[in-house]
N, C-alpha and C positions, 0 to 999 in steps of 0.2 A: 967799250963804255956801257953799252946796253945789252950785255949778254949775261945769262945765268950760267953758273957752273952746272955740271951734270947732276950733282947731288940735290940741287934745288928743284930741278925738274923731276927727280926721283921722288922727292917729298910731295910734289903736286900730284904725280901719278898715283902714289900710294893713297893720298887723301881722297882722290876721286874714286879709286877702287873701293876703299873702305866705306866711303859715303854711299856709293851705289849699292853695295851689298846689304848694308844695314837699313837702307831706305826701301829696298825692293819688297820686304814683307808687307809693307803698308798698301801695296797695290794688288795683293792677292785676295783681299777680302777675308771673310770669316766663313768657316764651314760649320754645319750643324754638328753638335756633339752631345754626349751624355756624360755627366760628371757624377762620380760616386764619392761621397765623403761620409765621415763618421757622424752619426746622430747622437752619440753619447761620448762623453769625455774619456771613458774607459776603453772604448773600442778603437783600435788602431787600423788604419788603412795601410796595408803592406803588400808584399808580393803574393801572399796567399789570397788576399782579396782580388788582386788582378787576375790570378788563375781562375777564381770562381766566376769572375766577369767573362773571361774568355770561354769558359765552359757553357755559361748561360747563352752567350751569343751563338756558339756553335750549335747548341741544341735547337735554337730558334732559326737556324739557317740565315743568320745575319753576318755579312762579311764587312768588318770595319776597315776603314782605311788605315787607322793607326790606333794603338792603345798605349798610353803613356802613364807612368806612375811618378808622381812628385811627392813632396813632403806630406801633403794633407789629403790627396785625392787621387782617384784613377779617372782618367779622361779618355773617352772613346770617341774618335773622330769618324764621321759617317758621310756618305755621299749625297744624301737628300733628307728633307724634313720627314718624309714618310718613313724612311728607314730609321730615322732618329726616334720617332714615336714607338716603332716596333721594338727597337733595342731597349728603350726605357722600360717598356712593359715586361720584357723578358728578364732584364737585370733586376727589376724591382720584385718580380715574382720569386727569383732565385735567392736574393739577399734578404728580403723582408717578408718571410712567409706569414708573419703575424702583423698585420697593419696597425694593430693597437699598440704594439711595442716594437717599433722599427729600430734596428741597430744601425742602419745606414740611411743616408739621404740620397736618393737618386733624382737628379735634377737635370733639366734641359739646359744646355749651354751653347756657346759659340766659341770656336777655336780658330786660330789663324789658319788660313788655307795655304800657307807657304810650303814649298816643296821640301823634301827631306834634307837636301844638301844645304839649304839655308838654315833649317833647324839645327843641323849638325854644327854649323858655325855659330850657334846661339844667336842667330839673327831673328828677332821677333818684332812685331809691330807695336806701335804705341798703344797703350790702353786708352779707351774712350771714357771720359768722365760722365757724370750723371746727366749733365745737360745735353750730351751728344748721344748717349745710348738709352736714356730713360732710366727710371728707377725711383727710389725713395730717399729722402734726406731728413735726418733728425738732428736736432740739437738738444743735448741732454744737460741738465743742470745737476751737479753733484752737491749734495747737502754736506758741506764741509763741517758745519757746526755739529751735525750728528756724528761725524767721524771723530771729532774732538771729544764730544760727550761720551762716546763709546770707549775711547781711550782713557778718559778720566775715570769711568766706572771700573775699568780693568785695573788701573793704578790704585784706586781706593781699595779694591779687594786684595791686591798685593801688599799694600801698606798694612792692612788689618792683620794679615797673616804674619808679616815680619815683626810687627810690634808684639804680637802674641808669642812668637817664638823667642823674641828677645826679652820677654817678661817685662815689657814696658806697659804699665797700666794707664788706661785713658778713660775719659768719660763718655766716649762714643765717637764714631766716625760717620760723617754724613757728607753726601755729595750735593753741593748747591750749584746747579748748572755745570760748569766745567771746573769748579773749584772744589777742593777736598778740605773739609773742616774737621779738625780733631781737637777735642777739649781735654784739658789736664787740670789737676787740682793743686799741683805744686810745680815750682820751677825746675826741680831736679828731673822729674819725668819729662818735662818739656824739653830740656837740654838733651836728654837721652833720645827722644824722638827726633829732634833736629839732627842729631848725629846719624841716626838710621836713614833719614831723608838724604843727607849729604853723601852717605856712602853707597846707598842702594838705588837712589832715584835721581840720576843726573839730569833727567828731563824736567824735574819739578823745581820751582822756586818757592820759598816759604816766607811768610810774614806772620808775626805774632802780635796779638793784642790782649790786653788784660780786661776781663769782664768780672768785676767785683773781686772775689777771692780766687776765681778760676782764671785759667789761661786758655786762649784759643789760638790754634796754629792753622793758618789757611795756606794750603799749597795749591799753586796754579802751574799750568804747563808753560814752560819758557817759550818766548816768541819764536826762537830758532827751532825748538823742538816741535812747536805747533806747525810751522811751515813744513818741516820734514814729514810729519804725520799726514798733512794734507796732500803733499806730493805723493807719498806712498799710497794713500787712498785713491788718488786719481789714477796712478799707474796700475794698481790692482784692478780697478774698475775697467780700465782699457783692456787689460789682459783677459778679464772675464768676458767682456764683449766680444773679443776675438774668438774665444772658445765657443761662445753661443752662436755667433754669426756663421761659423763653419757649417752649422746645421742647415743654413739656407742654401748652401751650394753656390754662393756668390764667388765669381772668379777673382775679382779684385775689389774687395771692400775697402773703403777709406775710413779709417778711424784716427782722428787727429785731436790733439788737445787744443782748445781755444781759450786763451786767457788762463786764469788760475783755477777755475772751477767748472769749466764747461768742456764737453766732448762732442765733436761733430762726427756723425756716422752717416756715410753715404753708401748706398747699396745699389750699384748700377745693375740694371737688368731685372730688378725685383719690382713687381707691380702690386703684389698683395700686401698692402700696408698693414692690415690686421695681423697677418702672420708675422710680419717683421716686428711689430710692436709686442707680440706675444713672446718672440724669441728674446728681444732686448730686455723684457721685464721678467724673464724666467728666473726662478730661484732654484739654487742647488744647495742642499743641506747635507751635513755630515753627522753621522751618529756612531758611537762606539757601544758595542754590546758584547756580552759574554756568549761563547758558543756552548750550546747544550750538548754535553758529552755523555748523556745517559744512553742506555741500551735502546730505549724507544726512539731516541733521536737518531742513533746510528741506523736503525731500521728505516726510519723516515728518509734519511739521506740516500739510502740504497733503493728507495721506492718500494720497499716491501712492507711498510707499516705506515700508520697515520702519524701526523705531526703531533707531538705531545701537547698537553694543555699548557698554556703560558709560553709557547714558543711559536716561531714563524720560520717558514722555509724561504731561503734566498739562494741565488746562484752566484758563484765566483766568476772571475774573469774568463776562466777556461771552461765554464759551463757546468762545473761540479756543484752539486747541491750542498748547502750548509744550513743546519738548523740552529737558529739563534733565539736566545731568550728575549721576550718582549721588553723587559726592563731596559731603558736607555741609561747608560752610565754617564755619557758625556756627549755633547753636541758640538758642531763646528763653531758655534758662537764663542766657545772657550779657547779655540785655537788662535794663537797670535803669530806663529811663524812655522814654516816648513822648508827645510833646505836639504838638497841631496848631498851625499858624502860617501865615504868608504869606512867599513868596520875596521877598527885598529887591530882586531885579533885575526880575522881571516881575509881582510882586504876585499870583502864582498860589498857590492853597492848597498846603500841604506838610505833612509830618509829620517832626518832629525826633526822631531816635532817639539814645539814649545806651546804650552797652554798657560792661561792666567792662574792667579793664586787659588781661586776657587776650584778650577779644574785640576790643579796640581794636588790639592788636598783630597779630592775625590779619587784621583788616580792612585795616590799612595794607599788609601784605605782599601780600594778594590783590589789592587795588585797584591797587597800583603795577604789578603784573605783568599786569593785565587792563584797562588804560585803554581807554575807548570800547567796551567790551563790556558785555553785559547781565547783571545779577544779579537773580535772582528771590527773592521772599520767599514761602515756602510755609506754609500753615496746615494742620495735620493734626488732624482730628476723626474719631473712630470709625474710625481706621485709613485714612481717605481724605484725600488731599492736594489742596489747591486753591491756585492761584497768586493771591496778593493783588495783587501788582504786580511788574513786571519792568523796572525803569528801567535806563538806560545809565549806566555809571560815568564821571562827568565829570572826576574828579580823585582824588587820593590821599585815602583815608578814614582816620579814626582812631576815637577813642572816641565822637565825635559826628558824625553825618551825617544827611542828609535824604532823604526819599522825595518826589518830586514827579512830576507828570504831569497827565493830563487827568482831574482829580477836582474835585468841588465842595467848598464849605466844609463841608457836612454830611458828605460822604464822608470828608474828611480827619479830621474829628472822630471819626467812627465807626471809622476805621482806627486812629487813635491809641488809642482806647478798647480796641479789639480787641487791639492789640499789648500794651497794659498789662495787660489782663485776660484774655488768652487762656488763661492757666493760673493756678492758685492760687499766691498769694504765700507761703503757709505751709500745710502739710498739716493736714487736719481729720479728726476721727473723730466718728461719731454716738454720743452718750452717752445719748440718750433718744429713744424712738420710740413714737408712738401712732397708732392708726387709729380713726376714728369713722365709723360707717356712716350713709348718708343717711336710713335709717328712724329711727335714734336722733335725728338732727338735726331731722327733722320733728316727732318727739314732743317734743323740747325747745322748739321754736317754739310748739307747741300749749299746752304747760304754761305757758310764759312768758306767752303771750297771756292765758290764763285767769287767771293770778295777777294780772296788771295790771288786767284787766277786773273781776275780783271785788273787788279792793282799791278800785278806783274806785267801783264800785256801792255797796259797803257804806259808804264814807265819805260819798257823796252822800246816801244814805238817812239816816244818822245826823245829818248836818248839817241836813237838811231837817226832821227831827223835833225836833231840839233848838233850832235857831235860826230855824225857820219860814222866812219869805221871805229873811231874810239868809243862812240856810243854803242856799237855792236859789241865791242870788247866789254864794256860796262854791263851790258845785258847778259852776256855769258857769265861774267863774274857774279851777277845777281842770281842767276840760276844755280851756280855752284854754291852760293851762300844758302839758298833755300834747301839744296840737297844736303849740305853738311848739317844744317839746323835740324832737319827731320831725322838724319842719321844719328846725331848725338842724342836727341830725345828718345829715339828707339833703343839705342844702346843703354841708356839710363832707365829704360822701361818706365818712362814718365807717363802720367795720365794726362791726356790732352783734353782740355775743356774749351768752352766757347771763349772765355777771356784769353786762353792760350792761343786760339786761332786769331783773335784780334791782335795779340802781341806779335804773331807771325806776320800779319799784314803790315803792322807798324815797322817791324824789323826790315822789311823790304825798302820802305821809304828812307829809313835811317841808313841802310847799307849803301844805297845809291848816292847818298849825300857825300860819302867819301870819294866816290868816283867823280862827282861834280867838282869837288875841290881839286882833285888831281888834274882833270881836264882843263879847268880854268887856269891852273898854274902853268900847264904846258902852253896854253894860249898866251898867257902873259909873257912867258919867255920868248915865244915867237914874235910877239908884238914888240919886244925890246930888241929884236934883231938877232937873237941867238940862232944857231944852226938847228935843224930838226933833231939831230941826235943829242945835242947839248940841251935842247929844250925838254926833251923827254926825260933825260937824266935829272935835270934840275927840278922839273915839275914834280916828279915822284919824291925826290929827297926833301924838297921844301914843304910839300904838302903833308908829309908824314907827321911832323910835330903838331900841326893843327889837328889832324885826324886823331892822333893819340890823345891830345888834351880833351877834345870834345867827347870822345868815346869813354874816357876815364870818368869824366863828370857825369855822363849819362849812366855809366855802370854803377857809380856810387848811389845814384837815385834808385836804380834797380835793386841793389843790395839792401838798401833801406826798406824798400817794399817787401823784400823777401824776409827780412829779419823781423819786421814789426807787423806785417800784414797777415791775413789769414784767409782761408777759403779761396774764393775766386781771385783775390788780389795776389796771393802767393802763386797761383797758376799762371797769372799774367807775368809776374816778376821772373819766374823760372825761364820762360820762353824769351822774355825780354833780355835777360842777362846772357843767355847762351847765344841769342841772335847777335848781340854786340860783339862777342868774341869771334864768332864765325865770320862776321862781316869784316873784321879787321884782317883776317886771313885772306878772304876772297877779294876784297876791294883793293888791297895793296899788294900782297904777295902774289896772288894768282893772276890778277889783271896785268901786273907788270911782267909776269912770265909770258902772257899772251903777246903783249906789245914787244917784248924782247925777241920772242920767237918770230914775229912778223917783220919787225923793222931792224932788229939788232944786227943781222948779217949784211945789211946793205951799207957798205962803207961810204958810198957817195950819195947818201940820201938827200934829195933836194926839197921834198915836201912830204907832209903827212896829212892824212885824211881826218881832220878834226873840226870841220865846219868852218864857219866864217870867223876870222880873226879881226876884230874891230880895232882901229887906231883912233883913240879919242881925240888926240891933238889935231888931227887933220880931218876927222870925220869920214875918212875913207875906210874901205874894208878890203881885206885880201882873203880869198878863199884858198885854204891850203889843201890841196888834193894831190894824189899821186898821179 
């Protein structure tokens, strides 16, 4: 009656083993480390960078515990803070010989001190949030109206070009806020313009009014198109922020959308608010210029002659010099889209660029006059320009053209992302700013740990005194619940915050509630005269429906917090929901496994250790013990 099959015990053992493995990294603490990341969007951190870091450490006689390369950075784990500072100086000297123009950011960091065998199993500790580790918090307000105005300006230019190409005469095109106003002198040209709008501008809706003998057509952005433009602006700003924050060397930045027009940025471990604000507000601009291909320019590229008058010297991504004319053909303000792809002729990676009407007209004129010449795309960051690419103009260009050359698929994808996110799609302003010191974060960790530990200890003592051996089983099940909760959070690489620790303490109280229901059900069956084995069986079976109902209703509330909450509320909701799921496993499945293992094999069981069983009708009590 009260026996588990072998496969159920196997599930329990596997769950305990997995839980222990993925919880362990949280007990090893963090080791001092140095993190090397890119300071420029065009510089990649790869195996070559890792080799340079290893050479610099060897030259400085620094022996690292481990050197790892991930998608964005090289991380060097060291044995002490003194070695950490020595390694940072050595790496910085090797990678950034010119402090005024750093190509890499060499930052102090902390890495998990887990042994290699745990890292090999991809077992890593939970990340600590801003309130536990310290750092800076910003809330940024995105100017959505500016994004719509910018789009309206672009559409006005496109409309002007298409009406001219279609030989549709008008009395002038003006932008009034986010509306485009076009005047006509007769109804025939008005109808022709409406046809152009319907065919070429699906995002615009038009309304016409008569003004004396003239007609005015007012085009505005459709509500669904406006929402899409705002969503794209918000996403592009978030991508741009990700690119910029890489410079700070933050291990786990939090960049989240809040509402329709706000972005929350949390930088754990960063204490320099001024530097963080400088990075977030940094501007990156694009320029297109022609390459100076004169003999004087060739000499200047080789370093054997001066730079010609009216030209400037820049470096390509591989370090080669390029002499560019000072005249700017086009800026990144005209770029509307950039997507990676493959050339249909040679199947080589490429980047497709789209510019607005004004930019397309400029590109047509310039490319027609400079066939078979090179045009360079420059990226300016912090006042310094770098040549992304300098392809040869193969034909007349327009609103859409491509960049191709000797680049890999990943480089084409990175370049497209860089061109799309080189600058902000809409201006932002900081509306909230907070700084939390590391000492306060450490104090929060200590207090949170003590609260969870104290709550766990008091619950276990109470359960042991009130329910005897069944209370001990409940305490063990509660410990398993805490183990599985921490393991799941670690496996998900969740960020633990102070509200998360509060949810963890609350989860303990809610988890023990299921065991209280089970124990009282068993007592009720004993009170009604059932045998011990039958009381255990009926107690677990009849309590399950109540436990399931109560947990589902609580889980619904947690999901609502997760769906509609933000910031600390979401952190609380994540731990709350996971705690409910793990408690259902530990309080019912695991605790019954313990009871079955202890009592299930006793065929002639006469009593169970579950404390005092009260009989309300007589006022007497029977203490059931073995």
